[in-house]
C-alpha positions, 0 to 999 in steps of 0.5 A, a space after each residue: 490076569 494075563 499069565 506069561 511063562 518065562 523060560 530063562 536059565 540066567 538068574 539076573 535075566 530072569 529077575 529083570 524080565 520077571 520084574 518088568 512083567 510083574 510091574 506091568 501087571 502080568 502073572 509070571 511063571 518061571 522055568 530054568 530049563 526045557 524040562 522045567 518049561 514042559 512041566 509048567 506047560 503041562 500044569 498051566 496054559 500061559 497067554 504068552 511064552 518068553 524063551 531064552 535061545 540058549 538053555 540047558 537041555 533043548 534050545 529055545 529054538 527047539 522048544 519054539 518049533 515043538 510048541 508051534 507044531 502042537 495043536 494045544 500050544 500052537 496059538 500061544 505067542 512065543 517071544 525068543 530072547 537072546 544075546 544072539 541077535 544077528 539077523 540070521 538068528 532072528 530069521 531062524 526064529 521066525 521060521 520056527 514060528 516065533 512071534 517076536 525076537 528080542 535082544 538082550 539086554 532086554 529093553 523095558 519099553 521094547 518088551 512092553 510094546 511087544 507084549 501089547 502087540 501079541 496079547 489081545 
């Protein structure tokens, strides 16, 4: 089963995203902060990581950059999701190594289409 780590500090957004993913047949691991995400990554090797941009501790941008510089996690696809959805934010996310950028509120069809492209 494909495992997805969802790093999201908003309870409602976490529940919606997790529900969409579980309905599509994915196993979801959740984290509410950058510190918790690091703990989960040390215990699990997810197939994909969803990162909220605005998080307690390090931002999703910072976490993405660190993941892509680490040889152990550099090949894991990263999807940034945020209410910050300007072209500048999307370009910045891509420059830091994000494989996709989804605007909130998350659209279920767009989410599943993005997953199909990134998980092989």
